[in-house]
C-alpha positions in Angstrom: 114.2 153.1 43.1 116.9 151.3 44.7 119.0 148.7 43.0 119.8 145.4 44.6 123.1 143.8 43.9 122.6 140.1 43.4 125.3 137.5 43.7 124.0 134.3 42.2 120.7 133.0 43.3 118.7 134.9 45.9 119.2 133.7 49.4 121.8 131.2 48.6 124.2 132.3 51.4 121.5 132.1 54.0 120.2 128.9 52.8 123.6 127.3 52.9 124.1 128.6 56.4 120.8 127.2 57.6 121.6 123.8 56.0 125.0 123.7 57.6 123.6 124.4 61.1 120.9 121.7 60.5 123.5 119.2 59.6 125.7 120.1 62.5 122.7 119.6 64.9 121.9 116.2 63.4 125.4 115.2 63.6 125.5 116.2 67.3 122.2 114.3 68.0 123.6 111.2 66.4 126.8 111.5 68.4 125.0 111.8 71.6 122.7 108.9 70.8 125.7 106.7 70.1 127.1 107.5 73.4 126.5 104.9 76.1 123.8 106.1 78.7 125.2 107.2 82.0 126.8 104.1 83.4 125.2 102.8 86.4 127.0 101.5 89.5 126.8 97.8 90.1 124.4 98.5 93.0 122.1 100.6 90.9 122.1 97.8 88.2 121.3 95.1 90.8 118.5 97.2 92.4 116.8 97.6 89.0 117.3 93.9 88.2 115.7 93.0 91.4 112.8 95.4 90.9 112.1 94.1 87.3 112.5 90.4 88.0 110.1 90.8 91.1 107.4 91.8 88.6 107.9 88.9 86.3 106.5 85.4 86.9 108.8 82.3 87.0 107.7 80.3 83.8 108.8 77.1 85.7 107.4 77.7 89.2 104.6 80.1 88.3 103.8 80.8 91.9 107.1 82.6 92.4 108.6 85.7 90.9 111.7 85.5 88.8 113.6 87.1 91.8 112.6 84.7 94.3 112.9 81.5 92.1 116.0 79.3 92.0 115.0 77.6 88.8 117.6 77.7 86.1 115.2 79.3 83.6 114.7 82.1 86.2 118.6 82.5 86.4 118.6 82.9 82.6 115.9 85.6 82.8 117.6 87.5 85.6 120.8 87.4 83.5 118.9 88.6 80.3 117.4 91.5 82.5 120.8 92.4 83.9 122.2 92.6 80.2 119.2 94.8 79.1 119.6 97.2 82.1 123.3 97.6 81.4 122.3 98.3 77.8 120.2 101.2 79.1 116.9 99.8 78.4 114.1 101.1 80.6 111.9 98.8 82.8 109.0 99.2 80.6 111.0 98.2 77.6 112.4 95.1 79.5 108.8 94.1 80.6 107.5 94.6 77.1 110.2 92.4 75.7 109.2 89.6 78.0 105.5 90.1 77.3 106.2 89.8 73.6 107.9 86.5 74.1 105.8 84.9 76.8 102.5 86.8 76.8 100.8 88.8 79.6 100.8 86.0 82.1 104.6 86.6 82.6 103.6 89.7 84.6 102.7 89.0 88.1 100.3 91.8 88.3 97.8 92.2 85.4 98.0 95.3 83.3 95.7 98.1 84.2 94.0 98.2 80.7 91.4 96.3 78.9 90.5 93.0 80.8 93.2 93.5 83.3 91.3 96.7 84.3 88.4 94.5 85.3 90.8 92.3 87.5 91.9 95.4 89.3 88.6 97.0 89.7 86.4 93.8 90.5 87.6 93.4 94.1 86.7 97.0 95.0 83.3 96.7 93.5 82.7 93.4 95.5 83.7 94.9 98.7 81.5 98.0 98.1 78.6 95.6 97.1 79.1 93.5 100.3 79.3 96.6 102.5 76.2 97.8 101.0 74.4 94.5 101.5 75.5 94.3 105.1 74.3 98.0 105.8 70.9 97.2 104.1 70.5 94.2 106.2 71.4 95.9 109.4 69.0 99.0 108.5 66.2 96.6 107.5 66.4 94.5 110.8 66.7 97.6 113.0 63.6 99.1 111.4 61.8 95.7 112.0 62.7 95.6 115.6 61.5 99.2 116.2 58.1 98.3 114.6 57.9 95.4 117.1 58.2 92.7 114.5 61.3 91.2 115.8 64.4 90.4 113.6 63.7 86.8 112.7 64.2 86.4 108.9 61.2 85.2 107.0 58.6 86.5 109.4 55.8 88.5 107.8 55.4 92.1 108.9 52.9 92.3 111.8 53.3 88.8 112.9 53.3 88.1 116.5 56.7 87.9 118.1 58.1 84.4 119.1 57.7 85.1 122.8 53.9 85.4 122.7 52.3 81.9 123.5 48.9 80.8 123.7 47.4 79.6 127.1 47.3 76.1 125.9 51.1 76.3 125.0 51.7 77.7 128.5 49.8 74.9 130.1 51.7 72.2 128.1 55.1 73.6 129.0 54.1 73.8 132.7 53.1 70.2 132.5 56.4 69.2 130.8 58.5 71.1 133.4 56.6 69.2 136.3 57.3 65.9 134.8 60.9 66.8 134.3 61.3 67.9 137.8 59.7 64.8 139.1 62.1 62.5 137.2 64.9 64.1 139.0 
């Protein structure tokens, strides 16, 4: 049998080393989090401000984006966006801030979730439906022409084409034409 030499509690030196390493890593993470984000150049800040404010609706004008509006309220929003960009907040965080304050309507484009998804999909469904209706109508009329029923809407299949006149109708037309010619 081998004898172990124990100094105090088992694993105490290893536990202390592991605890110290964990504390050092936590301190390093806190230090890195406290450092300001990589400083953006003024041009980069302005580009992000323009991009975010183009996606926000002016609460005063409502037909314009905050970027395009000259209203004083839009100027305040632009300044707030600029401060938030300089603080290192992401575009999504900035938009979420304004949505929490003013609601979804502040976004010029509806969200692509929930009811907003219907707003995005509905125009495409309408276009596909309209295209299908036009195609169906063209095919139906084309088949009717090939069968000799003409393309007149509302005509019963197998009905005589509009150009077929009875002898009485022909005589009446001829008589009307003669009267017209005599008047001239």
